[in-house]
N, C-alpha and C positions, 0 to 999 in steps of 0.2 A: 481509240484502238480501229485500225483499221485490219481487214480481213489479207493488202497487199503483204503485209510481214508473213505469211503461208506459201510453201509454194505452188506454184500454178495443176488447178486438181480440171478433168476431167468429170464431165457427167458418171459416168460410171463407175467412177472411185471413192465416185461421193454415198457414198454410206453410212451408217448408223453409226456404226464405233469411232467414226472420223466426228461425226455431230457432236456425239457425246464425247467425248475429247479436249472437245476443241468451247463449246459451251463450260467446259471446266477449266478451262484457260482462260476465256472471256470473263468471269465470273473471279476467279481467284484476282486475274486484274482490276477488275470494276473494286472487290472489299480491300484489298493495298492501296489501290489510288482512292481510295473515300477514308480507310486508316488513315494516313498519308496526309491528307487537309483538313482530316479532325484532328492531327497532333498539334499540325501547323497550326493552325485556326486557336488550339487552345494551350500553346506556346507564348503567343500574340498576349491569347487574354492574360497570364501569365504574369507578362513581362508588367503589359500595361498594370495590371494589377500592384505588385510589386514597385512601379514606380512612382503611384499613386498613395503606396504603404509608404515607401521615403519622400515623397515630397509632407505628405502631411507630419508623418516625421520629424521633417525639418521644422516648418511652420510653429508648429508644437511650440520645438524649441525657443525659436524665433518671438511671442507671444511669450509664453515662458519671460523669458528673457526681459523685458519690456518692462511687459505687468511688473517684476518687481523693484529692475532695476533703473528704468529710462524715467530723465528728467520731469518732462511735461508728463506721465500716466494718468492724470487726476484730469487734465483738460484734451485728450486723443478720446474721441466716441466709441472705437473698440480693442483697449486698454484696460476694463471695467474688471474687477473680481466677478463680475456676473456673468460676465461673458459665459464662461462654462455649468455656467448651471443648467442648461440642454446640453445634454451628449451629442447629441443627433443636429442642430441648430451649429455648436460646435463645431462638427466635421465638415459639415458645408461649410465652412465659412474662411476655413483653412484649406479646401477646399480648391478657393478661387480662384486663387492666386500662385503662382510660381514665389522660388522664393524670396527672389533679389524684388518682385512686385510686391508680394505679399510685403515687406519686410519696408518697405520704400510708402505704403499704405499705413500702415500703423505713426510717419514721424508729425511728428507737431510741425506747425508750416513756417512757422521759429527755427526751426535746425535748418541749420547747415551745412552741420557737421560731422553725421550722423551714416556712418554707414557700417555697409554687412562687405565678408570677403567669401568665397566657396575653399579656400583652401588656410588655412588655418597659420600651415606654417609661414606660406607667402607674406598675411599680414604682418610673422612676428619681428618673421621679415627685417620687413619694410619699417616698422614699429624699431629696429637697431642694429636700422643706416643698413641693411644689406640689401641688395633688389638684385634684378636684372636690368644692365646698360649699360647705354655706349658712356656714360663718361659729361658729355656733354649736358648740363647746367643751364635751359632757355627760359626768355618768358618773350607772350606776345600781344604783339598789338594789332588794333586793326588800320589800315591806309585810308587815305583820303578819298578812297574813293565808299568809304562804310562797307567794303563788300572782300577785297585782297587781306590778307592777314600777313607777317611777317616776322620773323623768329630774331630774337639774337641774343650769341652765349654773355650769360650773368660769369661762368669761370666751366671750368675744367676738373672732372672731379680725377685726382695722384692716381697714377696708376693703371689708366683707361684707355681706352683703343681711341678718341678723341682726345685726348692726350700725343699717344702716337702721331694720331694722322694729321696735330698741326694744327688743331684750331683752337683756338686760342678768345678770348674775352674778348669781347666787341664787337664777332666779326656778324654776320646778319646772313639770313637766308630765305629762303619764298616760295622754295618749294624744296619735295619729297617725292623721293620717286623720279623727274623730271614732271610732273604733278603741278601747278598753280598752289598753292593754299588756299583758302577762304573758310569763313565763316560756317559752312558748313561741310568743311571736306575733313576741318587737322584735329579731329579726335583723330578719327579713320587713319588719319597719315600718321604721326604722332606714337600713336595713341595705346596699336597693334601688336596683335602677340608675334607680331613679324620678328625676329632678332636681326635684324640687321633693317639698315637702308637710305639708300644718299639724299643727302640734303645738294642743291646747288644754291650757293653761294651772290650776291647780292650788293648793293651798293644803298647808299643813301641820302635823301633829298628831301629836305627838311624844307617844306616853307611855311618859311616867321609869317607874311599878312595871315595862310590859314589855321599855320599852328598844327600842322600837320604832317605826315611822311608821306612817301612815294618808297616803292623800293626796286631799282633794277636789275636787271639781272647783269650777270659780270661772266657767266659760259663756263663760271668751275667749280666742280665738283668735289666729295669726298664720300667714300660710301664707309660710316661706323655699323664697328657690331656689337653688339648686345652682349656684353659680359658678367659673370657672379660676379657684381663688385662689395669690398665691404667699405664701407665710407667712411675716417677719421670723422670724429662732428671738430678739429680742433682741424684749421687746415689753415692760419697763418700764426704762428706767436711772436712777436720782435718784443724786442725796444727805441724808444727812441728819445735820440735829446732834445729842448726846446726849453728857449732863456734859465739853461743850470738846471733844468725839474728832468727827471725820468721819467716817460711813460711805454709803461706796459700797453701793446695792441695786440685785441687776446681778438678774429675771426671763428668764432662755433656757429657750425651751419646746422646744425640740431644735439638735440637736447638724448643724449645718448647711455647710459651706464655701461652695464656686465653682457659682453654677447656671446648665447652659450654656444653660436657656433665657432665660433673663431674663440673661444675661452679670452679672450680682451675686454680687461678693465678699465674702463675709459672714465671713470672717476678720478681711478691712482692719477688715468693722463696727465690730465687737470688739475689737482692738486701737486701735481711735476710743473704740472709749469710755471701755477702760480707760487710753487719752490725760486721756480728762476726768479721768477716776479721780486717776490720777496731775501733775497737772496742777493739782489742786483736795488733793491732801494727805488724800487719805483713809486713816485711820489704821485701819480695817476695814471687813470684805468680806464681805457677807451675797449669796447667792447662794441666786435661790430656781430650784427643780429641783421643785418639785413636783406636775409634769403634764408631765415631761421625760421624753417614752419611750426617749428615746439617739439614735443619731445616725454619721455620721462619724467614726470613735477617731481621726484626724490633728486633727478638728477639739477633740474632747477633750482631746486635748495639747498642744493651744495655749491652753487655756481654760490645761490647767491649769499651762503656761507663765506668762501671762501673771499670777494670784494671786501665780507665785513668782516668780523667773529670776536666786535665787542658784544652783539646782541644775544650769544649762544641761550637758548633757550623761552627764548623771549618768542611772542605767537609771528610768524612768517606768514601764512596767509588761515584765510578761512572757508567753510568747504558746507555748499546749503544744498540739502537734498530731499528727496522729496518723502512724504510723509512715510511711508513705510519703511523705508532706510532708515528713517530718524528714526523711525519709534525701538526701531532694531537697537540702534546703540542711542536710544534716552540716557542708559547710566552707564551710557559712556561718551564726559566730554572729549575727551582724547582724541578719539576717530574724526573730528574734526574741525581740529583742527594741527595745524603743520607751523613745529616747533625750528630755531635760526638751531644748528648740528657746529659739533665741534671736530668730531669724524669721522668718515666711512666707515661702513655697514663691516667691513672689513674690520675695522677697534683700526685705523689710520690716521691722527692725527692732521686735522688743514692745517694746511698753508696760508690761511689768513696776511690778507694783508693791511686791516682793520681802517678801510678807508672810510672818511667821509662824502665822499662827491667819488662820482662814477658817471660815462660819459658814455652809451647807450646810440650807436646808432644804429638805425632802421630805415624797408623798404612800404609798400602795401606786402608784400609778404610775411612782410614779420609778427606773428602771429603765436595765442596759446603761451608754451612757458616762455615764451622771447620776452609777449605781456607782460606775463605774473612777476618776470625780473622787475622790470618798469614799474608798472605799481603797486609790488608787496614792495619792495626798498621805499618806494617813498616816504612815504610814514618813518623811515631811521635816517637817510639821509639826503644828499641834494646830489636827484637824476637829473642827468642834463638830458635830454632825448633830442636826440639832429636825424632831422629824414624827412622823413612822409608817413602819413597816420596809418598806423595797422589795421592791421586784418578786424580786434572783434571779436576777442573769442576770446571770449571770459567764461570759462568750463571747460569739463572737466571729462575727460569717459577712461573705458579701459574696455579690457578687451574678456567678450563672456566667448564660452565655447559650450559646447553640448558635453554635459562631467555628466556622467551616471552611475557616481558616488563621490563618497569622498575623503574617496586617496585620490583625489584629479581623474581617474581612468573617463580617457575623452570615448564618447559614441565611436565603434565601428564604422559603421554603417555609413557615416556620411565627413567631411572635412567642414560645416560650415564654420565659420564667427564670425562675431558681432565684435562695431567700437562706436556700441552710441554715446548719447553724452547725458552722465547719470548725474554731473553733479555745475554749478555757477562756483564758482570761486571768487573768493573777495580776500582785502588786503588786512589788517589786521586794527585797522582803524572802522571795517562793514564797506568800502566804496569796490561798487563790486563798474557798475553803470559805464561801462562802456562795449556795447552792442557795435561801432564806428566806430569802435579804432580809438586805441590811443593819440589826445591831438600832442602831437611833439613838438617843444619849447624853440624850436627852431627849426622852422620848416624849408629845407634844402632838398630837392632830386635830382635824383639819379639823374646826369648830363645821354641820353642817344650818341650823343654827334660826337661825345668824349667822355666816357664810361671812367677812362681813365687807369692804369693799375692796382689790384684792391693789395692793402697794405703799405701803399707806397703815400710818402709828406705832401705830396701833391693831391693825386685825389680828394676828389674834392668833397665829399664825405668827412674824411677823418682826416681833411688840410683845419675843416673848418671845426673840426672838437680843437685840431691844436691850435688854431687862435686865440679861438678860446681862452685857453688856456693860456697861453701869454696875456691874457688880458683883453684881450679884443673884446668887448660888449656888441649884442643885438637889438634892434628893437625889438626885433622877435620872439625875443624871451618869452614867457607865461608865463606873468602874475594874478596879470589881471584878468579877473570873465568878459572887459568889451575885448581886451585880443585874444580871448579863445573863442569869443566868437565869431571874432573875424577871422580868423587861422579858418573858422569852419567855411567858412564862405571863398574865402579862399579855394580850398580844396577843390568845392562843388565845383566853381567855375571853373582850375585846374582839368577834372574829372574829363569837363567837354573840351577841354581845349584837346590834350594829349591821346585822346582817343583811344585811350587805354582801355584792353582788351585782357582784365585779369581770368584767366583760364587758366584754372587745374592748378592754378597754387593752394593745393589741396591742404591743411593742416594736418602733421602725422596726430596731434594728442589730443 
């Protein structure tokens, strides 16, 4: 504080009274300043304490949930029950990481699929096909230089900004906001919180000698804006005729049932699709799951029951849990079993086709419930699997929120939720050994240079199914272990040739 704030005075005016008043003013100011500083410091301490307490609360929720439900609980060093025996040590353990890092520190090395989200509403929307999106569904590859990355459009969601802007399947792009995409920046560029970005399109130059691709910018660009999209899982449904046979075709992009936010029952819509197939007396069915990352296991069961219908109440799949969950339900063996259904939860009868054969189209993005359809139907009917090896997600997850009571009330202090793997999935004869993906009967890859029109009879994968229906046979159909081994060798070599980079094709469930 400076004396200059007071009016200038002479020595003669400088008396005791003035000194007294001035000292009091200084003292008041000093006390006031000290109090303000002290309050601010205390406020900072209080905020830090509150943040720490909240972190401990969230991390305790994470630990407790994984300690009980996590499939690998017994094999994770920091998840035994004894961890909570020493309260002081347990608190220090919880205080070690922020929630996301804490969750990841507890994952088993074999776990590729568990994740955590800081907003359970966003998680629930994602699982129900509701998301903030521009509608451009894409895949990513590495170029010949092994550094640069390019994207290609797999398909465009209906009623999206991408559709409105004229984005179509088969387009290529190699820049985002005029920045070249590479291995180091693709996540920041393509998966940021920004509500819009601009893609720079490009042309493909494929080197048949080196079996790799290089992209060249064509100076065209599209600005894409994200909006809240409710994506119907039923992307295409149609009936075509081949050799006097009626063939139903269903492109199904996510296993989604009832969406509360939209009051939409997609299981009923799926049932309606099969009613149309049934009324038109389809002889064969092609289910296209090439971009389907999974979803509801219940909806998976419904689809399988619609394809068949002759196995009601037979075991469709079996689930294996950790010892804690297994012990809890030891007196209820039905808790570990899923059976074929004859009706929806609403009571509506299923419009089942009673087929003895089904064709399933896949890529290396087909996962979880998509794989379950193939594996779980295999003991009952002839499943002709056409396409690429699947992801290899032979497991199931559940959504875990921080419930504070048995009424389902959620902790109001935070919105964290987890989607951990809690079970391994096997078919009725116990087969679940496909960590490396399910082996296709007919190994066939999409062609980047000619992706074709989805649902068109000349599209590569669909055509192969139609050719097989027409009676054309292929030596690559796997019925022998020798051919299965050969397929694995083919896949390994192709992975090298394609230089494919599977980026963020994250299974939903």
